[in-house]
C-alpha positions as CSV (number, residue, x, y, z in Angstrom):
1,M,35.1,66.0,-14.6
2,D,34.9,63.6,-11.6
3,F,33.1,60.3,-12.1
4,K,33.1,59.5,-8.3
5,F,30.0,60.0,-6.3
6,T,30.0,61.8,-2.9
7,K,29.3,59.8,0.2
8,E,25.8,61.4,0.3
9,Q,25.2,60.4,-3.3
10,E,26.3,56.8,-2.6
11,L,23.9,56.6,0.3
12,L,21.1,57.9,-2.0
13,R,22.0,55.2,-4.6
14,D,21.8,52.6,-1.9
15,E,18.3,53.8,-0.9
16,F,17.1,53.6,-4.5
17,D,18.7,50.2,-4.9
18,E,17.1,48.8,-1.8
19,F,13.6,50.0,-2.9
20,F,13.7,48.7,-6.5
21,R,15.4,45.4,-5.6
22,E,12.6,44.6,-3.2
23,E,9.7,45.9,-5.4
24,M,10.8,44.2,-8.5
25,K,10.6,40.8,-6.8
26,H,6.8,41.2,-7.3
27,A,6.9,42.0,-11.0
28,P,4.6,40.0,-13.3
29,K,6.1,36.7,-14.5
30,E,6.5,38.0,-18.1
31,W,8.0,41.3,-17.2
32,G,11.4,40.5,-18.6
33,A,13.4,43.7,-19.3
34,G,10.4,45.9,-18.8
35,G,9.9,48.7,-21.3
36,F,6.8,49.9,-23.1
37,E,5.5,46.5,-24.0
38,A,5.7,45.3,-20.4
39,I,3.9,48.4,-19.1
40,Y,1.2,49.0,-21.8
41,H,0.4,45.6,-23.4
42,S,-1.3,43.7,-20.6
43,D,-3.6,44.8,-17.8
44,E,-1.4,43.1,-15.3
45,G,1.7,45.0,-16.5
46,F,0.0,48.3,-16.4
47,A,-1.4,47.6,-12.9
48,F,2.1,46.9,-11.7
49,H,3.3,50.2,-13.3
50,Q,0.6,52.1,-11.5
51,L,1.4,50.4,-8.2
52,I,5.1,51.3,-8.4
53,K,4.1,54.8,-9.5
54,K,2.0,55.3,-6.4
55,K,4.9,54.1,-4.1
56,L,7.3,56.4,-5.8
57,A,4.9,59.3,-5.4
58,A,4.5,58.5,-1.7
59,K,8.3,58.9,-1.3
60,G,8.3,62.1,-3.3
61,W,10.6,60.6,-5.9
62,I,8.4,61.3,-8.9
63,S,8.8,65.0,-8.4
64,R,12.1,64.9,-6.7
65,A,13.9,66.8,-9.4
66,W,11.3,69.4,-9.7
67,P,11.9,72.9,-8.3
68,K,10.6,73.4,-4.8
69,E,8.1,76.1,-6.0
70,F,6.3,73.3,-7.9
71,G,6.3,70.8,-5.1
72,G,9.6,69.1,-5.8
73,Q,12.8,68.7,-3.8
74,D,15.0,70.6,-6.2
75,A,17.3,67.6,-6.5
76,S,20.5,68.1,-8.4
77,I,20.9,66.8,-11.9
78,I,23.5,64.3,-10.7
79,E,21.1,63.0,-8.0
80,Q,18.4,62.5,-10.7
81,M,20.9,60.7,-12.9
82,I,21.6,58.3,-10.0
83,F,17.9,57.6,-9.7
84,S,17.7,57.0,-13.5
85,M,20.6,54.6,-13.3
86,V,19.1,52.4,-10.5
87,H,15.6,52.6,-12.0
88,A,17.0,51.4,-15.4
89,Y,19.2,48.6,-13.9
90,Y,16.1,47.0,-12.4
91,H,14.0,47.4,-15.6
92,A,11.5,49.1,-13.3
93,P,8.3,50.9,-14.2
94,G,6.5,53.7,-12.2
95,I,7.7,56.8,-14.1
96,D,5.3,58.3,-16.6
97,S,7.9,59.2,-19.2
98,F,5.5,61.6,-21.0
99,G,3.8,63.3,-18.0
100,V,6.8,63.5,-15.7
101,T,9.7,64.1,-18.0
102,M,8.0,66.0,-20.9
103,F,4.7,67.6,-20.0
104,A,5.5,68.7,-16.4
105,P,8.6,70.6,-17.5
106,T,6.6,72.2,-20.3
107,L,4.0,73.4,-17.8
108,M,6.8,74.8,-15.5
109,V,8.2,76.8,-18.3
110,G,5.1,77.9,-20.2
111,G,2.0,77.1,-18.2
112,T,-0.1,79.6,-16.3
113,E,-0.2,79.7,-12.6
114,E,-3.6,78.2,-12.6
115,Q,-2.5,75.3,-14.9
116,K,0.5,74.6,-12.7
117,A,-1.6,74.5,-9.6
118,K,-4.2,72.3,-11.3
119,L,-2.1,69.9,-13.4
120,L,1.2,69.4,-11.6
121,P,0.0,67.9,-8.3
122,P,-1.9,64.9,-9.9
123,I,1.3,64.1,-11.9
124,A,3.4,64.2,-8.7
125,R,0.9,62.0,-6.9
126,G,1.0,59.4,-9.6
127,E,-2.8,59.8,-10.2
128,V,-2.7,60.5,-14.0
129,Q,-1.1,58.9,-17.0
130,Y,-0.1,60.9,-20.1
131,C,0.8,60.1,-23.7
132,Q,2.5,62.2,-26.4
133,G,0.6,63.4,-29.4
134,W,3.4,64.5,-31.7
135,S,4.1,62.1,-34.6
136,E,1.8,61.9,-37.6
137,P,1.8,59.7,-40.7
138,D,3.7,62.5,-42.6
139,A,5.4,64.1,-39.7
140,G,7.7,61.8,-37.7
141,S,11.3,62.8,-37.7
142,D,10.2,65.8,-39.7
143,L,7.8,66.9,-36.9
144,A,7.4,70.4,-38.2
145,N,5.4,69.0,-41.1
146,L,2.5,68.0,-38.8
147,R,-1.0,68.8,-40.1
148,T,-3.4,68.2,-37.1
149,Q,-5.2,71.5,-36.7
150,A,-6.7,73.2,-33.6
151,I,-8.8,76.1,-34.8
152,K,-10.2,78.5,-32.2
153,D,-14.0,78.8,-32.1
154,G,-15.1,81.0,-29.2
155,D,-14.0,79.5,-25.9
156,Y,-12.8,76.3,-27.5
157,Y,-10.3,74.9,-30.0
158,V,-11.7,72.4,-32.4
159,I,-9.2,69.7,-33.2
160,N,-9.1,67.6,-36.3
161,G,-6.4,65.3,-37.5
162,Q,-4.4,62.1,-36.7
163,K,-1.5,61.2,-34.5
164,T,0.3,57.9,-34.9
165,W,2.8,55.7,-32.9
166,T,1.2,57.1,-29.8
167,T,2.8,55.0,-27.1
168,G,0.4,54.1,-24.3
169,G,-2.5,56.1,-25.8
170,H,-5.0,53.4,-24.8
171,R,-3.9,53.6,-21.2
172,A,-3.6,57.4,-20.9
173,D,-5.9,59.9,-19.2
174,H,-4.4,62.9,-21.1
175,M,-2.4,63.6,-24.2
176,F,0.4,66.2,-24.5
177,L,-0.7,67.4,-28.0
178,L,1.1,69.5,-30.5
179,A,-1.2,70.9,-33.2
180,R,-1.3,73.7,-35.8
181,T,-3.4,76.7,-34.6
182,D,-2.6,78.8,-37.7
183,P,-3.9,76.9,-40.7
184,D,-1.9,79.2,-43.1
185,S,1.4,78.6,-41.3
186,T,4.2,76.2,-42.4
187,R,6.9,74.2,-40.7
188,S,7.5,75.1,-37.1
189,R,5.4,78.3,-37.2
190,G,1.9,78.4,-36.0
191,L,2.1,75.3,-33.6
192,S,0.6,75.2,-30.1
193,I,0.6,72.8,-27.2
194,F,-2.6,71.5,-25.5
195,N,-3.5,69.3,-22.6
196,V,-6.2,67.0,-24.1
197,K,-8.4,64.5,-22.1
198,M,-8.5,61.2,-23.9
199,D,-12.1,60.6,-23.1
200,L,-13.4,63.6,-25.0
201,P,-16.1,63.1,-27.6
202,G,-14.5,62.7,-31.1
203,V,-11.3,61.0,-29.8
204,E,-10.8,57.6,-31.4
205,I,-8.0,55.2,-30.5
206,R,-7.0,52.4,-32.8
207,P,-4.3,49.9,-31.8
208,I,-1.1,49.3,-33.8
209,L,-0.1,45.7,-33.3
210,H,3.6,44.8,-33.6
211,M,5.1,41.7,-35.1
212,N,4.7,39.8,-31.9
213,K,1.1,41.0,-31.6
214,A,2.0,43.3,-28.7
215,H,-0.1,46.4,-28.3
216,Y,1.6,49.4,-26.9
217,T,1.3,52.0,-29.7
218,N,-1.8,53.5,-31.3
219,D,-3.3,55.6,-34.0
220,V,-5.3,58.4,-32.4
221,Y,-7.9,60.3,-34.5
222,F,-9.6,63.6,-33.7
223,K,-12.9,64.6,-35.3
224,D,-14.3,67.9,-34.2
225,V,-12.8,67.5,-30.7
226,K,-13.5,70.5,-28.5
227,V,-10.8,71.5,-26.1
228,H,-11.4,74.5,-23.8
229,V,-9.0,77.5,-24.3
230,S,-7.8,77.0,-20.7
231,E,-6.0,73.8,-21.9
232,L,-3.7,75.8,-24.2
233,V,-0.2,75.6,-22.7
234,G,1.9,78.7,-23.4
235,K,1.1,81.2,-26.1
236,E,-0.8,80.4,-29.2
237,N,1.4,79.6,-32.2
238,E,4.5,79.5,-30.1
239,G,4.4,75.8,-29.1
240,W,7.6,74.9,-31.1
241,N,9.7,77.3,-29.1
242,L,8.2,76.1,-25.9
243,T,9.1,72.5,-26.6
244,R,12.7,73.6,-27.1
245,Q,12.8,75.3,-23.7
246,T,11.9,72.3,-21.7
247,M,15.2,70.5,-21.9
248,N,16.3,71.7,-18.5
249,F,15.8,68.6,-16.5
250,E,17.8,65.3,-16.5
251,R,18.5,64.6,-20.2
252,S,21.5,62.3,-20.1
253,G,19.8,59.2,-21.4
254,I,21.9,57.2,-19.1
255,G,19.1,54.8,-18.3
256,G,19.4,53.1,-21.7
257,F,23.1,52.5,-21.2
258,I,22.7,51.1,-17.7
259,G,19.8,48.8,-18.7
260,G,21.7,47.6,-21.7
261,K,24.8,47.0,-19.7
262,R,22.9,44.7,-17.4
263,T,21.8,42.7,-20.5
264,V,25.5,42.3,-21.4
265,M,26.2,41.1,-17.9
266,E,23.4,38.5,-18.3
267,M,25.0,37.4,-21.7
268,V,28.3,36.8,-19.8
269,E,26.5,34.6,-17.3
270,F,24.8,32.7,-20.2
271,A,28.1,32.1,-21.9
272,K,29.8,30.9,-18.7
273,T,27.0,28.4,-17.9
274,T,26.1,27.1,-21.4
275,T,28.2,24.5,-23.2
276,R,28.5,23.9,-26.9
277,D,30.4,20.9,-28.2
278,G,31.3,20.0,-24.6
279,K,32.9,23.3,-23.8
280,P,31.5,26.5,-22.2
281,L,30.8,29.2,-24.7
282,W,33.0,31.5,-22.5
283,D,36.0,29.5,-23.6
284,D,35.6,30.7,-27.1
285,P,37.9,33.7,-27.6
286,L,35.5,35.2,-30.2
287,V,32.6,35.2,-27.8
288,K,34.8,36.9,-25.2
289,R,35.9,39.5,-27.7
290,N,32.4,40.3,-28.9
291,I,31.0,40.6,-25.4
292,A,34.0,42.6,-24.2
293,Q,33.5,45.1,-27.1
294,L,29.8,45.6,-26.2
295,W,30.8,46.1,-22.5
296,A,33.4,48.7,-23.6
297,D,30.9,50.4,-25.8
298,Y,28.4,50.7,-22.9
299,E,31.2,52.3,-20.8
300,V,31.7,54.8,-23.5
301,G,27.9,55.5,-23.6
302,R,27.8,55.9,-19.8
303,A,30.7,58.4,-20.0
304,M,28.8,60.4,-22.7
305,S,25.7,60.5,-20.6
306,M,27.6,61.5,-17.4
307,R,29.2,64.3,-19.4
308,I,25.8,65.7,-20.2
309,S,24.7,65.5,-16.6
310,W,28.0,67.1,-15.5
311,Q,27.6,69.9,-18.0
312,Q,24.0,70.5,-16.8
313,E,25.1,70.5,-13.2
314,K,27.9,73.0,-13.8
315,G,26.0,75.2,-16.3
316,G,22.7,75.8,-14.6
317,R,21.0,72.9,-16.4
318,V,22.2,74.2,-19.8
319,F,24.0,71.8,-22.2
320,S,24.8,71.5,-25.9
321,P,22.0,69.6,-27.7
322,A,24.7,68.1,-29.9
323,L,25.9,66.1,-26.9
324,A,22.4,64.6,-26.4
325,S,22.2,63.9,-30.1
326,A,25.6,62.1,-30.1
327,S,24.4,60.1,-27.1
328,K,21.2,59.2,-28.8
329,V,22.9,58.0,-32.0
330,F,25.5,56.0,-30.1
331,G,23.0,54.4,-27.8
332,S,20.5,53.5,-30.6
333,E,23.1,51.8,-32.7
334,L,24.6,50.1,-29.8
335,S,21.2,48.7,-28.8
336,Q,21.0,47.2,-32.3
337,R,24.4,45.6,-32.1
338,V,23.4,44.1,-28.7
339,A,20.2,42.7,-30.2
340,Y,22.0,41.2,-33.2
341,Y,24.7,39.6,-31.1
342,M,22.3,38.3,-28.4
343,T,20.4,36.4,-31.1
344,D,23.7,35.0,-32.5
345,L,25.0,34.0,-29.0
346,L,21.7,32.3,-28.0
347,G,21.4,30.3,-31.2
348,Q,18.1,28.4,-31.4
349,Y,17.2,29.6,-27.9
350,G,17.2,33.1,-29.3
351,Q,13.9,32.3,-31.0
352,I,12.1,31.3,-27.8
353,E,10.0,33.8,-25.7
354,K,7.7,33.4,-22.7
355,S,8.9,29.9,-21.9
356,Q,10.7,28.3,-19.0
357,W,13.3,27.2,-21.5
358,A,14.0,30.7,-22.7
359,P,17.3,32.3,-21.5
360,L,17.5,36.0,-20.6
361,D,13.8,36.0,-19.7
362,G,12.9,35.2,-23.3
363,R,13.4,38.7,-24.4
364,A,15.8,38.1,-27.3
365,P,13.1,37.9,-30.0
366,E,11.3,41.0,-28.7
367,T,14.7,42.9,-28.6
368,Y,15.5,41.8,-32.1
369,Q,12.1,42.8,-33.5
370,F,12.2,46.1,-31.8
371,C,15.7,47.2,-32.5
372,P,15.1,48.6,-36.1
373,A,12.9,51.3,-34.5
374,Q,15.9,52.4,-32.3
375,N,17.2,54.5,-35.1
376,I,13.9,56.1,-35.8
377,F,12.0,57.1,-32.6
378,A,12.9,60.2,-30.6
379,G,14.5,61.6,-33.7
380,S,16.1,59.4,-36.4
381,S,19.8,59.0,-36.5
382,E,19.9,61.0,-39.7
383,V,18.2,64.0,-38.0
384,Q,20.5,63.6,-35.0
385,R,23.6,63.6,-37.1
386,N,22.5,66.8,-38.8
387,L,22.1,68.4,-35.3
388,I,25.6,67.2,-34.4
389,A,27.0,68.7,-37.6
390,W,25.1,72.0,-37.5
391,V,25.0,72.7,-33.7
392,G,28.0,70.8,-32.5
393,L,30.5,71.2,-35.3
394,G,29.2,74.4,-36.9
395,L,29.1,72.9,-40.3
396,P,26.9,74.7,-43.0
397,R,23.3,73.5,-43.5
398,F,22.5,71.9,-46.8
399,K,20.4,73.8,-49.3
């Protein structure tokens, strides 16, 4: 495994860097470290996301990693990882994480030719925004327990049920929905995938407000929502298997490690320029030790992510899901450690947000409030550790 980039890859990184460095100068004042709240909470933030998305689309970068047959450039996994690194470093928006990285690959694997021709180009052009309709009140980490039904009635499926924690649902044009098409089925059997327009009659969106009153997640209710059979992606009742086949694009998760490492760099700058009891915080050996440990942990995380990309590159986009689970667990728990220590380091300043007096763009409170969710979303740490045990280590499943 070679961590060095080729000359061509270095030039590509420079091109990405120049673009994002210039564009992020125009970010909204309260953008901070970006993320879902910055994109979806305010009209100004979402407008900036849409603007960057259009510019990325004009350069062909949204679909850069897609196969040429679907309008992409067939970029390598390593090249896509480089893009993710630079994109994350600048806390930049512009990538529809549900449409581009989840729904589009699903279409490429399981969609009809008509669906690919109709739905992929608008995503590549940055014209539509997607949300993910998977989690439910009783089906989060245990997704196979979902109850939302889509029952076929002539040329339509009639959808009834509820999705929750739907990020960006109030800004989305479409939902990437997983529903039960066989009402007598259990667990992962009898599930299907649909492309659902969010403005259909019977779709109701209710905001979920977080502790800081931010609105970026939602409850979405379906009452007798009619979706045409042409919006079924893949075969009926085989949606679960299809979702498992779409992990053939860049899946390293390196963006989280690069973005977090930049936060640690900013913590170093804060410690060097802030005095306490007449001395710079950086002179305290305990401060140095704690920040150095976080820095080292991010280097470990970066290496784990690059190993996934390297394995995909060498193995025809195939990799062990246990590696992704290990990266997810390590990254989630590291993000929590950073949030806790950031609050400790900043002291009373760690309680200030959206103020000229707030260090680190005032994001310490938001980071601290959000960090408990790190171990839950995108698969809880408990579920990920089971995958590591069963798939990675070959340990027996519990009974």
